TORPA-4810 file (N, C-alpha, C, O; in nm, 3 decimals):
<nodes>
NODE_1_3.951_-5.383_-2.647_4.006_-5.391_-2.512_4.063_-5.256_-2.474_4.138_-5.196_-2.550_Q
NODE_2_4.027_-5.209_-2.355_4.077_-5.082_-2.302_4.154_-5.110_-2.174_4.103_-5.175_-2.083_V
NODE_3_4.276_-5.061_-2.168_4.356_-5.076_-2.047_4.351_-4.945_-1.970_4.370_-4.837_-2.026_R
NODE_4_4.324_-4.957_-1.839_4.313_-4.840_-1.753_4.424_-4.843_-1.648_4.449_-4.947_-1.589_L
NODE_5_4.490_-4.731_-1.626_4.598_-4.722_-1.529_4.573_-4.603_-1.437_4.571_-4.488_-1.482_V
NODE_6_4.555_-4.632_-1.308_4.535_-4.526_-1.209_4.668_-4.475_-1.156_4.769_-4.544_-1.159_E
NODE_7_4.665_-4.351_-1.109_4.781_-4.292_-1.040_4.731_-4.183_-0.946_4.617_-4.137_-0.956_S
NODE_8_4.818_-4.142_-0.855_4.785_-4.030_-0.768_4.749_-4.066_-0.626_4.725_-3.978_-0.544_G
NODE_9_4.743_-4.196_-0.595_4.713_-4.234_-0.458_4.830_-4.206_-0.365_4.938_-4.169_-0.410_G
NODE_10_4.806_-4.225_-0.236_4.913_-4.204_-0.140_4.859_-4.187_0.000_4.742_-4.215_0.028_G
NODE_11_4.947_-4.139_0.087_4.913_-4.114_0.227_4.887_-3.965_0.245_4.968_-3.882_0.203_L
NODE_12_4.776_-3.931_0.307_4.741_-3.791_0.330_4.678_-3.778_0.468_4.613_-3.871_0.516_V
NODE_13_4.696_-3.663_0.530_4.637_-3.639_0.662_4.488_-3.606_0.648_4.445_-3.557_0.543_Q
NODE_14_4.411_-3.632_0.752_4.270_-3.592_0.748_4.256_-3.444_0.716_4.330_-3.360_0.768_P
NODE_15_4.159_-3.414_0.630_4.140_-3.277_0.585_4.218_-3.241_0.461_4.198_-3.135_0.402_G
NODE_16_4.307_-3.329_0.420_4.390_-3.302_0.303_4.321_-3.337_0.173_4.204_-3.375_0.170_G
NODE_17_4.396_-3.322_0.064_4.343_-3.345_-0.070_4.435_-3.436_-0.150_4.556_-3.441_-0.128_S
NODE_18_4.374_-3.507_-0.244_4.446_-3.586_-0.343_4.370_-3.578_-0.474_4.248_-3.557_-0.476_L
NODE_19_4.444_-3.593_-0.583_4.381_-3.600_-0.714_4.422_-3.730_-0.781_4.540_-3.752_-0.809_R
NODE_20_4.325_-3.815_-0.805_4.350_-3.941_-0.875_4.332_-3.921_-1.024_4.243_-3.847_-1.068_L
NODE_21_4.416_-3.987_-1.101_4.405_-3.984_-1.246_4.392_-4.127_-1.298_4.442_-4.221_-1.237_S
NODE_22_4.327_-4.141_-1.410_4.313_-4.271_-1.475_4.333_-4.250_-1.624_4.256_-4.180_-1.689_C
NODE_23_4.438_-4.311_-1.676_4.469_-4.299_-1.818_4.426_-4.425_-1.891_4.453_-4.537_-1.847_A
NODE_24_4.358_-4.406_-2.003_4.310_-4.519_-2.082_4.397_-4.539_-2.205_4.457_-4.445_-2.256_A
NODE_25_4.402_-4.663_-2.252_4.483_-4.695_-2.369_4.414_-4.660_-2.499_4.475_-4.665_-2.606_S
NODE_26_4.287_-4.624_-2.490_4.211_-4.590_-2.609_4.103_-4.489_-2.578_4.090_-4.446_-2.464_G
NODE_27_4.027_-4.450_-2.676_3.924_-4.348_-2.657_3.818_-4.389_-2.555_3.777_-4.505_-2.551_P
NODE_28_3.775_-4.293_-2.474_3.670_-4.316_-2.376_3.541_-4.243_-2.412_3.447_-4.240_-2.332_L
NODE_29_3.537_-4.185_-2.528_3.430_-4.094_-2.567_3.291_-4.151_-2.541_3.203_-4.080_-2.492_T
NODE_30_3.271_-4.277_-2.574_3.137_-4.335_-2.566_3.115_-4.418_-2.440_3.014_-4.487_-2.427_F
NODE_31_3.211_-4.410_-2.347_3.199_-4.485_-2.223_3.147_-4.397_-2.110_3.179_-4.279_-2.101_Y
NODE_32_3.066_-4.457_-2.025_3.045_-4.401_-1.893_3.166_-4.442_-1.810_3.208_-4.558_-1.814_A
NODE_33_3.222_-4.348_-1.737_3.342_-4.380_-1.658_3.316_-4.345_-1.512_3.230_-4.264_-1.480_V
NODE_34_3.392_-4.410_-1.426_3.367_-4.385_-1.284_3.480_-4.432_-1.196_3.576_-4.494_-1.241_G
NODE_35_3.465_-4.401_-1.070_3.558_-4.441_-0.965_3.483_-4.523_-0.861_3.371_-4.489_-0.821_W
NODE_36_3.546_-4.629_-0.819_3.494_-4.716_-0.714_3.604_-4.733_-0.610_3.721_-4.706_-0.638_Y
NODE_37_3.567_-4.779_-0.492_3.668_-4.803_-0.389_3.631_-4.927_-0.309_3.515_-4.967_-0.300_R
NODE_38_3.736_-4.987_-0.253_3.716_-5.105_-0.169_3.807_-5.094_-0.048_3.930_-5.092_-0.060_Q
NODE_39_3.745_-5.088_0.067_3.818_-5.085_0.193_3.837_-5.228_0.242_3.762_-5.317_0.202_A
NODE_40_3.936_-5.252_0.327_3.960_-5.388_0.378_3.836_-5.446_0.444_3.775_-5.382_0.529_P
NODE_41_3.800_-5.567_0.405_3.687_-5.635_0.464_3.551_-5.588_0.416_3.448_-5.632_0.466_G
NODE_42_3.551_-5.497_0.318_3.424_-5.443_0.267_3.411_-5.469_0.117_3.509_-5.499_0.048_K
NODE_43_3.288_-5.458_0.069_3.263_-5.474_-0.073_3.305_-5.348_-0.149_3.309_-5.239_-0.093_Q
NODE_44_3.335_-5.366_-0.277_3.364_-5.252_-0.363_3.237_-5.168_-0.375_3.127_-5.220_-0.393_R
NODE_45_3.255_-5.036_-0.366_3.140_-4.946_-0.371_3.165_-4.833_-0.469_3.278_-4.793_-0.496_E
NODE_46_3.054_-4.782_-0.521_3.060_-4.669_-0.612_3.102_-4.543_-0.538_3.054_-4.515_-0.429_L
NODE_47_3.193_-4.468_-0.598_3.229_-4.336_-0.546_3.163_-4.228_-0.632_3.091_-4.141_-0.581_V
NODE_48_3.188_-4.234_-0.762_3.130_-4.134_-0.853_3.137_-4.185_-0.996_3.227_-4.261_-1.032_A
NODE_49_3.041_-4.143_-1.075_3.043_-4.177_-1.217_3.010_-4.053_-1.300_2.949_-3.958_-1.251_T
NODE_50_3.052_-4.056_-1.426_3.020_-3.949_-1.520_2.992_-4.012_-1.655_3.072_-4.092_-1.705_I
NODE_51_2.879_-3.976_-1.713_2.840_-4.036_-1.841_2.916_-3.968_-1.956_2.988_-3.870_-1.937_T
NODE_52_2.897_-4.023_-2.075_2.958_-3.963_-2.193_2.904_-3.822_-2.216_2.971_-3.738_-2.277_S
NODE_53_2.785_-3.796_-2.167_2.726_-3.663_-2.182_2.760_-3.567_-2.069_2.722_-3.450_-2.073_G
NODE_54_2.831_-3.617_-1.969_2.876_-3.529_-1.861_2.790_-3.531_-1.736_2.817_-3.455_-1.643_G
NODE_55_2.688_-3.614_-1.731_2.606_-3.624_-1.610_2.680_-3.702_-1.503_2.744_-3.803_-1.531_S
NODE_56_2.672_-3.653_-1.380_2.748_-3.713_-1.270_2.655_-3.769_-1.163_2.543_-3.723_-1.142_T
NODE_57_2.708_-3.872_-1.095_2.642_-3.932_-0.979_2.749_-3.951_-0.873_2.860_-3.995_-0.903_V
NODE_58_2.717_-3.917_-0.749_2.811_-3.932_-0.638_2.748_-4.013_-0.526_2.627_-4.006_-0.502_Y
NODE_59_2.831_-4.090_-0.458_2.787_-4.153_-0.334_2.759_-4.044_-0.232_2.826_-3.941_-0.230_A
NODE_60_2.659_-4.067_-0.149_2.624_-3.966_-0.049_2.744_-3.931_0.040_2.759_-3.816_0.083_D
NODE_61_2.828_-4.029_0.067_2.940_-4.010_0.160_3.046_-3.915_0.105_3.129_-3.865_0.182_S
NODE_62_3.045_-3.889_-0.026_3.150_-3.803_-0.083_3.095_-3.676_-0.146_3.172_-3.592_-0.193_V
NODE_63_2.965_-3.661_-0.147_2.904_-3.541_-0.208_2.957_-3.415_-0.141_2.964_-3.405_-0.018_K
NODE_64_2.993_-3.319_-0.224_3.045_-3.193_-0.174_3.194_-3.194_-0.142_3.253_-3.090_-0.116_G
NODE_65_3.254_-3.312_-0.145_3.399_-3.323_-0.117_3.478_-3.371_-0.237_3.591_-3.328_-0.259_R
NODE_66_3.418_-3.460_-0.316_3.487_-3.520_-0.432_3.426_-3.466_-0.561_3.307_-3.437_-0.567_F
NODE_67_3.509_-3.454_-0.664_3.462_-3.412_-0.795_3.521_-3.503_-0.902_3.643_-3.520_-0.910_T
NODE_68_3.434_-3.561_-0.982_3.478_-3.645_-1.093_3.479_-3.561_-1.221_3.393_-3.476_-1.241_I
NODE_69_3.577_-3.588_-1.305_3.582_-3.518_-1.434_3.646_-3.611_-1.537_3.704_-3.714_-1.504_S
NODE_70_3.632_-3.571_-1.663_3.690_-3.650_-1.770_3.745_-3.556_-1.877_3.696_-3.445_-1.896_R
NODE_71_3.847_-3.603_-1.947_3.904_-3.529_-2.058_3.917_-3.627_-2.174_4.014_-3.702_-2.183_D
NODE_72_3.819_-3.627_-2.260_3.817_-3.724_-2.370_3.934_-3.704_-2.466_3.980_-3.800_-2.527_N
NODE_73_3.981_-3.582_-2.478_4.095_-3.556_-2.568_4.221_-3.624_-2.517_4.311_-3.657_-2.595_A
NODE_74_4.229_-3.645_-2.386_4.346_-3.710_-2.326_4.317_-3.854_-2.285_4.401_-3.918_-2.222_K
NODE_75_4.199_-3.905_-2.321_4.161_-4.042_-2.281_4.180_-4.063_-2.131_4.235_-4.164_-2.088_N
NODE_76_4.133_-3.967_-2.053_4.160_-3.970_-1.910_4.037_-3.930_-1.829_3.947_-3.862_-1.878_S
NODE_77_4.037_-3.975_-1.704_3.937_-3.932_-1.606_4.009_-3.899_-1.477_4.123_-3.941_-1.455_M
NODE_78_3.943_-3.822_-1.392_4.006_-3.774_-1.270_3.907_-3.779_-1.154_3.785_-3.779_-1.173_Y
NODE_79_3.965_-3.782_-1.033_3.883_-3.770_-0.912_3.956_-3.676_-0.817_4.059_-3.712_-0.760_L
NODE_80_3.903_-3.556_-0.801_3.957_-3.461_-0.705_3.892_-3.488_-0.571_3.770_-3.483_-0.558_Q
NODE_81_3.974_-3.517_-0.471_3.923_-3.553_-0.339_3.971_-3.449_-0.238_4.091_-3.434_-0.216_M
NODE_82_3.878_-3.377_-0.178_3.909_-3.276_-0.078_3.849_-3.316_0.057_3.763_-3.404_0.065_N
NODE_83_3.896_-3.251_0.161_3.844_-3.276_0.296_3.841_-3.425_0.327_3.741_-3.478_0.374_S
NODE_84_3.951_-3.491_0.300_3.956_-3.636_0.315_3.942_-3.677_0.461_3.988_-3.609_0.552_L
NODE_85_3.877_-3.791_0.479_3.851_-3.846_0.613_3.914_-3.984_0.623_3.937_-4.049_0.521_K
NODE_86_3.942_-4.030_0.744_3.998_-4.165_0.759_3.911_-4.273_0.693_3.963_-4.373_0.644_P
NODE_87_3.781_-4.253_0.693_3.693_-4.353_0.632_3.698_-4.354_0.479_3.637_-4.439_0.416_E
NODE_88_3.771_-4.261_0.420_3.794_-4.264_0.276_3.909_-4.358_0.239_3.935_-4.381_0.120_D
NODE_89_3.977_-4.411_0.339_4.088_-4.503_0.313_4.038_-4.627_0.240_3.947_-4.695_0.287_T
NODE_90_4.099_-4.657_0.126_4.057_-4.769_0.044_4.149_-4.779_-0.078_4.231_-4.692_-0.103_A
NODE_91_4.132_-4.887_-0.151_4.191_-4.896_-0.285_4.087_-4.840_-0.382_3.971_-4.883_-0.383_V
NODE_92_4.130_-4.746_-0.463_4.040_-4.679_-0.558_4.065_-4.734_-0.699_4.178_-4.745_-0.745_Y
NODE_93_3.955_-4.768_-0.765_3.961_-4.827_-0.898_3.886_-4.738_-0.997_3.780_-4.685_-0.965_Y
NODE_94_3.941_-4.721_-1.115_3.864_-4.655_-1.221_3.800_-4.761_-1.309_3.848_-4.874_-1.320_C
NODE_95_3.691_-4.721_-1.371_3.609_-4.812_-1.450_3.559_-4.741_-1.574_3.523_-4.623_-1.570_N
NODE_96_3.557_-4.813_-1.683_3.497_-4.763_-1.807_3.395_-4.865_-1.852_3.424_-4.984_-1.863_A
NODE_97_3.275_-4.819_-1.878_3.165_-4.911_-1.902_3.084_-4.869_-2.025_3.035_-4.757_-2.033_N
NODE_98_3.072_-4.962_-2.119_2.981_-4.945_-2.231_2.909_-5.080_-2.245_2.830_-5.115_-2.157_A
NODE_99_2.932_-5.153_-2.347_2.875_-5.288_-2.357_2.957_-5.387_-2.276_2.908_-5.494_-2.239_Y
NODE_100_3.081_-5.352_-2.248_3.168_-5.429_-2.159_3.225_-5.333_-2.056_3.219_-5.211_-2.072_V
NODE_101_3.279_-5.390_-1.950_3.331_-5.309_-1.840_3.479_-5.335_-1.821_3.522_-5.451_-1.816_S
NODE_102_3.556_-5.229_-1.810_3.700_-5.240_-1.789_3.737_-5.177_-1.656_3.678_-5.078_-1.614_Y
NODE_103_3.837_-5.238_-1.591_3.883_-5.191_-1.460_4.033_-5.167_-1.461_4.108_-5.236_-1.529_W
NODE_104_4.075_-5.067_-1.384_4.216_-5.049_-1.358_4.260_-5.142_-1.247_4.182_-5.219_-1.192_G
NODE_105_4.391_-5.133_-1.215_4.447_-5.224_-1.115_4.432_-5.169_-0.973_4.454_-5.242_-0.876_Q
NODE_106_4.394_-5.043_-0.960_4.371_-4.984_-0.829_4.488_-4.903_-0.780_4.603_-4.931_-0.813_G
NODE_107_4.457_-4.802_-0.699_4.559_-4.722_-0.633_4.518_-4.700_-0.488_4.402_-4.670_-0.460_T
NODE_108_4.613_-4.716_-0.397_4.583_-4.709_-0.254_4.574_-4.563_-0.209_4.661_-4.481_-0.240_Q
NODE_109_4.469_-4.532_-0.137_4.454_-4.402_-0.070_4.442_-4.429_0.079_4.354_-4.502_0.124_V
NODE_110_4.532_-4.369_0.156_4.531_-4.385_0.301_4.521_-4.248_0.366_4.603_-4.160_0.342_T
NODE_111_4.418_-4.231_0.448_4.397_-4.103_0.518_4.422_-4.128_0.666_4.344_-4.196_0.733_V
NODE_112_4.530_-4.074_0.715_4.570_-4.101_0.852_4.663_-3.991_0.901_4.739_-3.933_0.825_S
NODE_113_4.654_-3.964_1.032_4.746_-3.868_1.092_4.867_-3.939_1.149_4.957_-3.874_1.204_S
</nodes>
């Protein structure tokens, strides 16, 4: 069992930046990890993922603005979000996936002036 805890969400103005962190209770070395988000009234959607080998995938809506990274030595993953837009407003969840899938509790990101 792996417990994931997100942090770093908050309120930011359009064009601003936030860095989300996700700390795991155990090693993530062999997991593909990623970030998902869910806006009110919408389904949860993929934001970005990174494999154990470092390969990344991004949703088209965040390409060039968001960067996913991982630090296996710290059992952590990150999402650097730049040039934020109001449509990025959502609850952001981190995920670790191998033979089973683990989710964090979510952190709210609100982009508004």
